[in-house]
C-alpha positions as a printed Julia matrix, in Angstrom:
503×3 Matrix{Float64}:
 -36.62  -12.85    4.08
 -33.43  -12.11    5.98
 -30.09  -10.93    4.64
 -26.82  -11.89    6.22
 -24.34   -9.23    7.22
 -21.04   -9.63    5.34
 -18.06  -10.71    7.4
 -15.93   -7.76    8.43
 -12.72   -7.62    6.41
 -10.04   -4.97    6.83
  -6.65   -4.56    5.24
  -3.37   -2.73    5.43
  -1.55   -2.05    2.16
   2.04   -0.81    2.56
   4.45   -0.06   -0.28
   7.72   -2.04   -0.16
   9.93    0.95   -0.92
  12.12    1.19    2.18
  12.28    0.22    5.83
   9.03   -1.06    7.38
   7.46    2.1     8.82
   6.03    2.44   12.32
   2.99    4.04   10.67
   2.31    0.71    8.96
   2.29   -1.01   12.36
  -0.06    1.68   13.74
  -2.55    1.21   10.88
  -2.2    -2.58   11.0
  -2.91   -2.6    14.74
  -6.21   -0.73   14.41
  -7.29   -2.67   11.32
  -6.57   -5.98   13.04
  -8.19   -4.94   16.35
 -11.35   -3.77   14.59
 -11.66   -6.88   12.4
 -10.97   -9.37   15.18
 -13.29   -7.59   17.61
 -16.05   -8.22   15.04
 -15.05  -11.82   14.37
 -13.65  -10.77   10.99
 -10.47  -11.09    8.98
  -7.41   -8.9     8.48
  -5.56   -8.89    5.14
  -2.11   -7.71    4.04
  -1.81   -6.4     0.49
   1.44   -5.13   -1.02
   1.15   -2.01   -3.19
   4.25   -2.47   -5.33
   3.24   -0.63   -8.5
   6.14    1.81   -8.01
   8.53   -0.52   -9.8
  11.46    1.89   -9.62
  11.49    1.84   -5.81
   9.8    -1.41   -4.77
  12.01   -4.32   -3.75
  11.39   -7.85   -2.53
  13.85   -7.15    0.31
  11.62   -4.36    1.59
   8.58   -6.58    1.16
  10.16   -9.32    3.27
  11.11   -6.76    5.88
   7.41   -5.78    6.14
   6.39   -9.43    6.63
   9.08   -9.94    9.29
   8.26   -6.72   11.14
   4.52   -7.4    11.35
   5.11  -10.98   12.49
   7.62   -9.78   15.11
   4.97   -7.44   16.49
   2.37  -10.2    16.55
   0.22   -8.45   13.92
  -0.52  -11.65   12.05
  -2.77  -11.41    9.0
  -5.22  -13.99    7.69
  -4.32  -13.49    4.02
  -1.29  -12.03    2.29
   1.53  -12.62   -0.18
   3.46  -14.93    2.13
   0.49  -16.81    3.62
  -1.83  -17.03    0.61
  -5.61  -16.8     0.61
  -8.66  -17.0    -1.65
  -8.42  -13.43   -3.01
  -4.88  -13.41   -4.34
  -2.59  -12.49   -5.8
  -1.86  -10.04   -2.99
   0.84   -8.1    -4.84
  -0.5    -5.38   -7.11
   2.26   -5.97   -9.66
   0.73   -9.43  -10.21
  -2.77   -8.02  -10.82
  -2.14   -5.85  -13.9
  -4.5    -7.82  -16.15
  -7.29   -7.27  -13.61
  -6.76   -3.5   -13.58
  -6.68   -3.32  -17.39
  -9.93   -5.25  -17.66
 -11.68   -2.97  -15.16
 -10.27    0.15  -16.83
 -11.56   -1.03  -20.21
 -15.02   -1.38  -18.66
 -14.91    2.23  -17.47
 -13.93    3.46  -20.94
 -16.68    1.4   -22.6
 -19.24    2.8   -20.16
 -18.14    6.38  -20.8
 -16.74    6.93  -17.32
 -13.06    7.21  -18.37
 -11.08    8.25  -21.44
  -7.67    7.93  -23.04
  -5.69   11.13  -22.61
  -2.76   12.13  -24.81
  -1.91   15.49  -23.22
   1.82   16.19  -23.02
   3.87   17.3   -20.01
   4.37   20.66  -21.73
   0.61   21.14  -22.12
  -0.03   20.22  -18.5
   2.74   22.55  -17.25
   1.3    25.44  -19.29
  -2.18   24.69  -17.93
  -0.96   24.68  -14.31
   0.84   27.99  -14.88
  -2.28   29.54  -16.4
  -4.45   28.3   -13.52
  -2.0    29.6   -10.92
  -1.81   33.03  -12.54
  -5.61   33.31  -12.88
  -6.32   32.06   -9.38
  -8.34   29.09  -10.69
  -8.51   25.77   -8.85
  -5.47   23.78   -9.99
  -6.05   20.46  -11.71
  -6.69   18.82  -15.06
 -10.34   18.48  -16.04
 -10.16   17.25  -19.61
  -8.95   20.47  -21.24
  -7.07   18.5   -23.93
  -9.51   15.64  -24.27
 -10.14   14.38  -27.82
 -12.96   12.33  -29.33
 -13.15    8.67  -28.37
 -12.81    7.69  -32.04
  -9.56    9.62  -32.47
  -8.31    8.36  -29.1
  -8.86    4.73  -30.1
  -7.02    5.25  -33.39
  -4.02    6.84  -31.69
  -3.96    4.14  -29.01
  -4.13    1.4   -31.67
  -1.13    3.04  -33.36
   0.83    2.62  -30.15
   0.89    6.27  -29.08
   1.63    6.62  -25.35
  -1.26    7.84  -23.22
  -2.87    7.62  -19.81
  -6.43    6.77  -18.84
  -8.34    9.33  -16.77
 -11.53    9.24  -14.73
 -14.36   11.63  -15.62
 -15.83   13.48  -12.63
 -18.86   15.78  -12.5
 -18.22   19.49  -12.89
 -21.09   20.54  -10.63
 -22.6    19.55   -7.32
 -21.03   17.97   -4.25
 -19.55   14.66   -3.29
 -20.69   13.57    0.17
 -18.45   11.2     2.13
 -19.45    9.59    5.42
 -16.67    8.81    7.86
 -17.35    6.7    10.97
 -15.3     9.05   13.19
 -15.73   12.4    11.44
 -19.27   12.28   10.15
 -20.31   13.83    6.85
 -17.61   15.47    4.71
 -18.52   17.41    1.56
 -16.34   18.17   -1.47
 -17.34   20.36   -4.44
 -16.91   18.24   -7.56
 -15.5    21.29   -9.36
 -12.38   20.99   -7.18
 -11.71   17.34   -8.09
  -9.5    16.75  -11.13
  -9.74   14.03  -13.75
  -7.55   11.56  -11.91
  -5.14    9.32  -13.85
  -6.24    5.71  -13.41
  -3.72    3.95  -15.65
  -0.26    5.26  -16.41
   1.34    5.08  -19.84
   3.45    2.09  -18.74
   0.33    0.02  -18.11
   0.59    0.22  -14.33
  -2.4     1.5   -12.33
  -2.29    4.5   -10.05
  -3.01    4.1    -6.37
  -6.63    5.17   -6.8
  -7.67    2.56   -9.35
  -5.76   -0.33   -7.79
  -6.97    0.58   -4.32
 -10.65    0.56   -5.28
 -10.5    -2.54   -7.49
  -8.54   -4.54   -4.92
 -10.71   -3.51   -1.98
 -13.84   -4.56   -3.88
 -12.5    -7.86   -5.21
 -10.99   -8.76   -1.84
 -14.28   -8.08   -0.06
 -12.97   -5.28    2.16
 -15.88   -3.96    4.24
 -14.1    -1.23    6.2
 -11.22    0.94    4.99
  -9.28    2.14    8.02
  -6.46    4.42    6.88
  -4.67    7.67    7.71
  -6.38   11.04    7.53
  -4.08   12.15    4.69
  -6.29   10.06    2.39
  -9.47   12.03    3.13
  -8.86   14.25    0.08
  -8.77   11.13   -2.13
 -12.14    9.87   -0.9
 -14.18   11.68   -3.63
 -12.15   10.0    -6.37
 -12.75    6.64   -4.75
 -16.44    7.42   -4.26
 -16.68    8.26   -7.96
 -14.98    5.02   -8.96
 -17.28    2.9    -6.81
 -20.3     4.64   -8.33
 -19.01    4.17  -11.89
 -18.37    0.48  -11.29
 -21.73    0.06   -9.57
 -20.07   -1.32   -6.44
 -20.84   -0.67   -2.79
 -18.19    1.49   -1.15
 -16.64    0.16    2.09
 -17.2     2.16    5.24
 -14.45    4.77    5.68
 -12.61    5.36    8.94
  -9.75    7.87    8.79
  -7.38    7.68   11.74
  -5.31   10.63   12.97
  -1.69   10.61   11.83
   1.21    9.96   14.17
   3.07   13.18   14.92
   6.43   14.37   16.17
   6.49   16.24   19.51
   6.33   19.53   17.55
   3.01   18.29   16.04
   4.5    17.87   12.56
   3.84   14.6    10.71
   6.04   11.82   12.04
   9.2    11.7     9.96
  12.52    9.91   10.15
  14.35   13.24   10.26
  12.96   13.93   13.74
  12.2    10.47   15.13
  13.12    6.88   14.32
  10.32    5.54   12.12
  11.54    2.09   11.11
  10.1    -0.87   13.0
  13.54   -2.48   12.64
  15.05    0.29   14.74
  12.79   -0.48   17.69
  13.63   -4.16   17.43
  17.36   -3.4    17.2
  17.18   -1.0    20.16
  15.71   -3.65   22.44
  12.08   -2.65   22.75
   9.58   -5.4    23.5
   7.06   -5.88   20.68
   4.21   -6.05   23.2
   5.23   -2.71   24.68
   5.54   -1.08   21.27
   2.05   -2.28   20.29
   0.71   -1.14   23.65
   2.14    2.32   23.03
   0.77    2.56   19.47
  -2.65    1.74   20.85
  -2.36    3.99   23.88
  -1.52    7.2    22.03
  -4.67    7.12   19.9
  -7.11    4.97   21.88
  -8.46    4.8    25.41
  -9.39    1.5    27.04
 -12.83    1.38   28.72
 -11.19    0.95   32.13
  -8.61    3.7    31.34
  -5.73    1.25   31.83
  -2.38    2.25   30.37
  -0.93   -1.24   30.06
  -2.71   -3.72   27.83
  -1.77   -6.39   25.33
  -3.21   -7.06   21.89
  -5.74   -9.62   23.1
  -7.07   -7.2    25.73
  -7.36   -4.43   23.15
  -9.28   -6.71   20.79
 -11.61   -7.97   23.53
 -12.83   -4.47   24.43
 -12.24   -2.68   21.12
 -14.61    0.12   20.12
 -13.47    2.22   17.14
 -15.47    5.12   18.55
 -12.93    5.43   21.38
 -10.23    6.57   18.93
  -9.17   10.15   19.66
  -8.99   12.45   16.63
  -6.36   14.67   18.25
  -2.97   14.17   16.59
  -1.25   11.4    18.61
   2.28   12.45   19.53
   4.95    9.76   19.26
   7.01   10.45   22.39
  10.16    8.35   22.62
  10.52    9.06   26.35
   6.98    7.83   27.05
   7.61    4.71   24.96
  10.82    3.98   26.89
   8.93    4.45   30.18
   6.18    2.06   29.08
   8.72   -0.47   27.81
  10.43   -0.34   31.19
   7.15   -1.08   32.93
   6.6    -4.08   30.64
  10.07   -5.39   31.49
   9.5    -4.97   35.23
   5.82   -5.88   35.58
   5.12   -8.34   32.76
   8.36  -10.32   32.57
   9.81  -12.83   35.0
  13.56  -13.17   35.22
  13.34  -16.31   33.09
  11.18  -14.49   30.52
  13.64  -11.63   30.36
  16.55  -14.02   29.95
  14.85  -15.62   26.94
  14.2   -12.17   25.43
  17.83  -11.24   26.03
  19.03  -14.4    24.35
  16.98  -13.79   21.23
  17.97  -10.11   21.1
  21.64  -10.11   22.09
  22.98  -13.43   23.28
  22.28  -15.46   20.15
  25.03  -17.19   18.19
  24.4   -15.35   14.93
  24.98  -11.94   16.52
  28.22  -12.96   18.2
  29.56  -14.71   15.11
  29.48  -11.29   13.44
  31.03   -9.45   16.39
  33.79  -11.81   17.51
  35.93  -11.49   14.34
  36.15   -7.75   15.07
  36.96   -8.18   18.77
  39.23  -11.23   18.61
  42.29   -9.47   17.11
  42.1    -6.78   19.8
  41.16   -8.65   22.99
  43.68  -10.11   25.44
  41.2   -11.63   27.91
  37.63  -12.86   27.71
  36.74  -10.0    30.04
  37.77   -7.54   27.29
  35.12   -8.74   24.86
  31.99   -7.3    26.46
  33.4    -3.8    27.17
  34.79   -3.59   23.63
  31.48   -4.48   22.03
  29.01   -2.96   24.52
  28.32    0.12   22.36
  26.99   -2.14   19.6
  23.98   -2.92   21.79
  23.37    0.6    23.11
  20.54    2.76   21.84
  22.6     5.96   21.98
  26.3     5.93   22.95
  27.31    8.54   25.51
  30.03   11.07   24.65
  31.02   14.74   24.86
  29.83   16.73   21.82
  33.32   18.25   21.52
  34.58   14.86   20.33
  32.49   15.28   17.19
  34.61   18.19   15.97
  38.07   17.16   14.7
  40.91   19.65   14.34
  40.46   19.97   10.59
  36.8    21.08   10.73
  34.55   23.46   12.63
  31.22   22.53   14.25
  28.98   23.92   11.53
  30.93   22.11    8.84
  30.63   18.84   10.78
  26.88   19.36   11.14
  26.61   20.03    7.41
  28.55   16.9     6.51
  26.53   14.69    8.86
  23.29   16.1     7.43
  24.49   15.24    3.89
  25.53   11.75    5.01
  22.08   11.18    6.48
  20.41   12.26    3.24
  22.66    9.94    1.27
  22.11    7.02    3.65
  18.34    7.55    3.45
  18.55    6.99   -0.33
  20.17    3.55   -0.02
  17.84    0.74   -1.08
  20.0    -1.93    0.56
  22.59   -1.73    3.31
  26.11   -3.04    3.83
  29.34   -1.77    5.31
  30.88   -1.68    1.85
  28.07    0.5     0.49
  28.39    2.86    3.45
  32.13    3.08    2.8
  31.63    3.86   -0.88
  29.06    6.52   -0.05
  31.35    8.24    2.47
  34.27    8.15    0.03
  32.09    9.82   -2.61
  30.91   12.49   -0.14
  34.47   13.26    0.95
  35.49   13.75   -2.68
  32.46   15.86   -3.6
  32.77   18.01   -0.47
  36.57   18.39   -0.87
  37.22   17.17    2.65
  39.89   14.71    3.76
  38.4    11.28    4.36
  39.96   11.01    7.81
  38.37   14.32    8.82
  34.99   13.12    7.54
  35.26    9.77    9.33
  36.4    11.19   12.68
  32.98   12.54   13.77
  31.25    9.5    12.28
  33.39    7.22   14.46
  32.3     9.16   17.54
  28.64    9.3    16.5
  28.51    5.54   15.94
  30.7     4.28   18.78
  30.87    7.12   21.3
  34.67    7.25   21.07
  37.37    8.37   18.58
  38.73    4.81   18.46
  36.61    1.66   18.4
  35.99   -1.49   16.39
  36.21   -1.08   12.59
  33.66    1.52   11.49
  32.13   -0.02    8.38
  31.82   -3.49    9.89
  30.14   -1.86   12.9
  27.68   -0.05   10.62
  26.79   -3.32    8.96
  26.19   -5.06   12.3
  24.01   -2.33   13.85
  22.17   -1.82   10.56
  20.89    1.16    8.58
  18.21    2.21   11.07
  20.5     2.37   14.09
  23.28    4.0    12.06
  20.94    6.8    10.96
  19.54    7.12   14.48
  23.03    7.65   15.92
  23.93   10.18   13.23
  20.71   12.09   13.94
  21.62   12.01   17.65
  25.03   13.52   16.78
  23.25   16.36   14.96
  21.13   16.97   18.05
  24.23   17.1    20.27
  25.88   19.59   17.89
  22.72   21.71   17.97
  22.87   21.79   21.77
  26.34   23.33   21.53
  25.27   26.04   19.08
  25.87   24.32   15.73
  22.3    23.86   14.52
  21.06   23.64   10.96
  17.51   25.0    10.78
  15.28   27.48    9.01
  16.72   29.25    5.97
  20.15   27.74    6.56
  18.82   24.19    6.37
  16.6    25.01    3.4
  19.55   26.48    1.5
  21.69   23.44    2.3
  18.97   21.08    1.08
  18.6    23.02   -2.19
  22.36   22.87   -2.74
  22.38   19.18   -1.87
  19.62   18.4    -4.35
  21.49   20.19   -7.13
  24.84   18.62   -6.31
  23.76   15.08   -5.45
  20.77   14.73   -7.77
  18.31   13.72   -5.09
């Protein structure tokens, strides 16, 4: 008797809570390459159980970004498939049913502990040097729990884990990893609002969608015991785990938008070729068998071996990406190809219909139009840092204000020139600074000059990602001239900001 090997199925599962992240593209690339190299399928699932932050606009941006990169999935919310729905918010009945099974089997329980009880427990554990975490200290009998639940009393559902022994996890790249069960807390599976936590939804969805290999970032290694426990309690086979190294800033810290652009939309807006960006994401964590630096997605798939992934933290180097993108433009594009790319990026009607109303009242000749609007298409405008400091402010104050503006812009769930204007007006009032003094350095940061096309309309055209990128660049230029916010100074500013702005 022979048994057939299940078809390889991988997935990527981003949360639609902001701009589509370059880390999502990185994970999607390796999941797709692995699946397709094995003749398998690649699935997109949307983890939108954070209802306060999830938006359909962000979801659509994820679809658009992955399609722009050529990371096309076989199943997903916008393409359908046999294992849907592919949005977690549409699978709540499934999670409840599976959670009820765990309770009935004695693997989970209803927990009515209060925030005050949990805070007191954490304090006690910290003071005594005990391993932090909740392990059923306030658990009540199942009979009492069912009565209180039937009466409508709010509660969560928690997973029971062993108090002794070890959990052994096998990772394709890292080998055997052991965790003492005593260090694993009783994880919440279902929140009081009826929405699942990441851990429950992740395991249930991966099983029901037939995922055979979970390829994800190394930050999820610590969650593997909880997932192992869930698979065992359900009696399901756990997918093979492959934890990839995280993308890092040049200083080896985790890639973050405060130090590097992280939105896929930024790279599209800045004029990078999607093939070059994918090439770079593959290159920094993977070596081709022939050691070639330039390769496209089909070449990566054809020779893909997950064992060639390097576990050293891949550094996302913007200069190296620009160099590689330049090579793609020179070596992989004919003049006709490049013209078509230029048309779709810059010379399309939609773009110019937004720009011309700003230029038309100011231009006297057709030859004025391109110079007036050229900065809209630049990655970083060129200017002297001294232009960032108006007469009414000093350099450190300007740096502080720009840092606050960046924090406020990062909080915006949608983007428009009007929203940016309202935000800057509110900051000027809260910081007791004249609006014209606040806007002066912003004008320079965005356009490279004290006078340019209307500021808020410009911000809307270049978008949130490029606006933030240019403001971050202005902070870097101020730092080069001695006005740098770092260390204790930055920490103090962030604490004051959080108190004042309610972040």
